C-alpha positions as CSV (number, residue, x, y, z in Angstrom):
1,M,-40.5,-31.8,6.5
2,F,-40.3,-31.0,2.8
3,Y,-42.9,-32.3,0.4
4,S,-42.7,-32.1,-3.3
5,F,-45.3,-33.0,-5.9
6,F,-44.3,-33.4,-9.5
7,K,-46.5,-33.8,-12.4
8,E,-45.5,-35.9,-15.3
9,R,-46.7,-35.3,-18.9
10,V,-45.3,-37.6,-21.6
11,G,-46.9,-37.7,-25.0
12,G,-50.1,-36.1,-23.7
13,A,-50.6,-38.8,-21.0
14,R,-51.1,-37.4,-17.5
15,S,-50.3,-39.0,-14.2
16,F,-49.7,-37.6,-10.8
17,V,-46.8,-39.2,-8.9
18,C,-44.1,-38.2,-6.5
19,I,-40.5,-37.9,-7.6
20,E,-41.3,-37.5,-11.3
21,V,-41.3,-34.2,-13.2
22,N,-43.4,-32.3,-15.7
23,V,-41.8,-31.4,-19.0
24,L,-43.7,-28.7,-20.8
25,N,-43.0,-26.7,-23.9
26,K,-43.9,-23.0,-23.5
27,K,-43.3,-19.6,-25.1
28,I,-41.7,-16.6,-23.3
29,R,-43.9,-13.6,-23.2
30,G,-42.1,-10.7,-21.5
31,K,-39.2,-10.8,-19.1
32,N,-40.9,-11.4,-15.8
33,I,-42.0,-15.0,-15.9
34,V,-42.2,-15.2,-12.1
35,S,-44.5,-12.2,-11.9
36,S,-46.8,-13.5,-14.6
37,V,-47.0,-17.0,-13.0
38,W,-47.5,-15.4,-9.5
39,N,-50.5,-13.3,-10.8
40,L,-52.0,-16.4,-12.3
41,V,-51.5,-18.9,-9.4
42,E,-52.1,-16.7,-6.4
43,P,-55.9,-16.5,-6.7
44,I,-56.2,-20.2,-7.5
45,A,-54.1,-21.0,-4.4
46,H,-56.3,-18.8,-2.2
47,N,-59.4,-20.6,-3.4
48,L,-57.7,-23.8,-2.1
49,N,-56.8,-22.1,1.3
50,L,-53.2,-22.0,0.3
51,N,-50.6,-19.2,0.3
52,I,-47.9,-18.7,-2.3
53,W,-44.6,-18.6,-0.4
54,D,-42.4,-18.1,-3.4
55,I,-42.0,-18.8,-7.1
56,Q,-38.7,-19.4,-8.8
57,F,-37.8,-20.0,-12.4
58,L,-34.2,-21.1,-12.6
59,K,-31.8,-23.4,-14.5
60,E,-30.1,-26.3,-12.8
61,G,-27.8,-28.3,-15.0
62,P,-29.5,-28.9,-18.3
63,H,-33.0,-28.3,-17.0
64,H,-35.2,-25.3,-16.3
65,Y,-37.5,-25.4,-13.2
66,L,-40.6,-23.5,-12.3
67,R,-40.9,-24.0,-8.6
68,I,-44.0,-22.9,-6.8
69,F,-43.7,-23.0,-3.0
70,I,-46.9,-23.1,-1.1
71,D,-47.8,-22.7,2.6
72,S,-50.9,-22.7,4.9
73,E,-51.6,-22.2,8.6
74,N,-52.0,-26.0,8.9
75,G,-48.9,-26.9,7.0
76,I,-48.6,-28.5,3.6
77,T,-49.3,-32.1,2.5
78,V,-48.6,-33.9,-0.7
79,E,-52.3,-33.7,-1.4
80,D,-52.2,-29.9,-1.2
81,C,-49.4,-29.8,-3.7
82,E,-51.3,-32.2,-6.0
83,K,-54.5,-30.0,-5.7
84,L,-52.7,-26.9,-6.7
85,S,-50.8,-28.6,-9.5
86,R,-54.1,-29.9,-11.0
87,A,-55.8,-26.5,-10.5
88,I,-53.1,-24.5,-12.3
89,D,-52.5,-27.0,-15.1
90,K,-55.0,-25.6,-17.7
91,P,-54.5,-21.9,-16.7
92,L,-50.8,-22.3,-16.9
93,D,-51.1,-23.9,-20.3
94,E,-53.3,-21.0,-21.5
95,L,-50.9,-18.3,-20.1
96,D,-48.0,-20.1,-21.9
97,P,-45.3,-17.9,-20.2
98,I,-42.1,-20.0,-20.9
99,S,-40.5,-20.9,-24.3
100,Q,-38.2,-23.7,-23.3
101,N,-39.0,-27.0,-21.8
102,Y,-39.2,-26.8,-18.0
103,L,-40.0,-29.0,-15.0
104,L,-42.9,-27.9,-12.8
105,E,-42.6,-28.5,-9.1
106,V,-45.2,-27.6,-6.5
107,C,-43.8,-28.0,-3.0
108,S,-43.7,-26.7,0.6
109,P,-40.9,-24.3,1.6
110,G,-39.8,-26.7,4.2
111,I,-39.0,-26.2,7.9
112,N,-35.9,-24.1,7.6
113,R,-37.4,-22.1,4.7
114,C,-35.6,-19.3,2.8
115,L,-36.9,-15.9,3.7
116,T,-36.8,-14.3,0.2
117,R,-39.4,-11.5,0.4
118,D,-40.0,-8.6,2.7
119,E,-43.3,-10.1,3.9
120,H,-41.3,-13.2,5.0
121,L,-38.9,-11.1,7.0
122,K,-41.8,-9.1,8.6
123,K,-43.5,-12.4,9.6
124,F,-40.4,-13.7,11.3
125,I,-39.1,-10.7,13.2
126,G,-37.9,-12.0,16.6
127,H,-37.2,-15.5,15.2
128,K,-33.8,-17.2,14.9
129,I,-32.3,-17.0,11.4
130,I,-29.2,-18.0,9.5
131,V,-27.6,-15.4,7.2
132,R,-25.2,-16.7,4.6
133,F,-23.0,-14.2,2.8
134,I,-22.2,-14.1,-0.9
135,R,-18.5,-13.7,0.0
136,P,-16.8,-13.9,3.4
137,V,-16.9,-10.6,5.4
138,N,-14.9,-9.4,8.5
139,K,-12.4,-12.1,9.6
140,N,-13.6,-14.5,6.9
141,I,-17.1,-14.9,8.3
142,K,-19.4,-16.8,5.9
143,Q,-22.5,-17.1,8.0
144,I,-24.1,-15.5,11.0
145,N,-26.8,-17.0,13.3
146,G,-29.0,-14.7,15.3
147,R,-32.5,-13.2,15.9
148,L,-34.0,-11.0,13.3
149,L,-34.6,-7.6,14.9
150,S,-35.5,-5.4,11.9
151,F,-34.9,-4.7,8.2
152,D,-35.4,-2.2,5.5
153,E,-34.7,-2.3,1.7
154,N,-30.9,-2.0,2.3
155,I,-30.1,-3.3,5.8
156,L,-30.9,-6.3,7.9
157,S,-30.5,-6.0,11.7
158,I,-29.9,-9.1,13.8
159,H,-28.8,-9.9,17.4
160,S,-25.8,-12.2,16.8
161,E,-25.6,-15.3,19.0
162,D,-21.8,-15.5,18.5
163,E,-20.9,-11.9,19.1
164,M,-23.8,-11.2,21.5
165,E,-24.3,-7.8,19.9
166,R,-26.6,-6.1,17.3
167,L,-25.2,-6.4,13.8
168,Y,-26.2,-4.5,10.7
169,I,-25.9,-6.4,7.4
170,L,-26.1,-4.9,3.9
171,R,-28.8,-7.0,2.1
172,K,-26.7,-6.8,-1.1
173,N,-24.1,-9.0,0.6
174,I,-26.5,-11.7,1.6
175,A,-26.7,-15.0,-0.4
176,F,-29.7,-16.3,1.6
177,I,-31.6,-16.0,4.8
178,K,-33.2,-19.1,6.4
179,L,-35.2,-19.8,9.5
180,D,-33.0,-21.5,12.1
181,D,-35.5,-23.9,13.7
182,F,-33.0,-26.5,14.8
């Protein structure tokens, strides 16, 4: 299940609702917005017994999004998203890391979550994953399903379900890695 909580701020009025977005005006300070936000949000999340799974700052269509993905041992609820959103509101305003308007989303990574960081890969060694390539490889293969065996900074090793063999994949050729829970 994928929960999202969006905070809406219009003309200074604040309300907390699902399926609405927060539009803020911020200033860029430095190149690494994600790192700055991570350093700010992580201790706040830990105080709420939550873990930061990932943070993304990206542009989709005409809008910029700051997405904070959270997780916990007990799963994530809409209330968890709301609690973190409320808790980071003032500190994020004070940090002021982004110059353009953006939409803030606090959400769970979902069941078939993307494995974007080395700690994600380490946690899910032995689990079924889906590897999607940036461009098709050998015989126009766009995606491989298998069990994650190992990884390092350059190579991912999986046991392919289709080929029934161990495959070594250059990480630079990977568009995304997701859990294959279905």
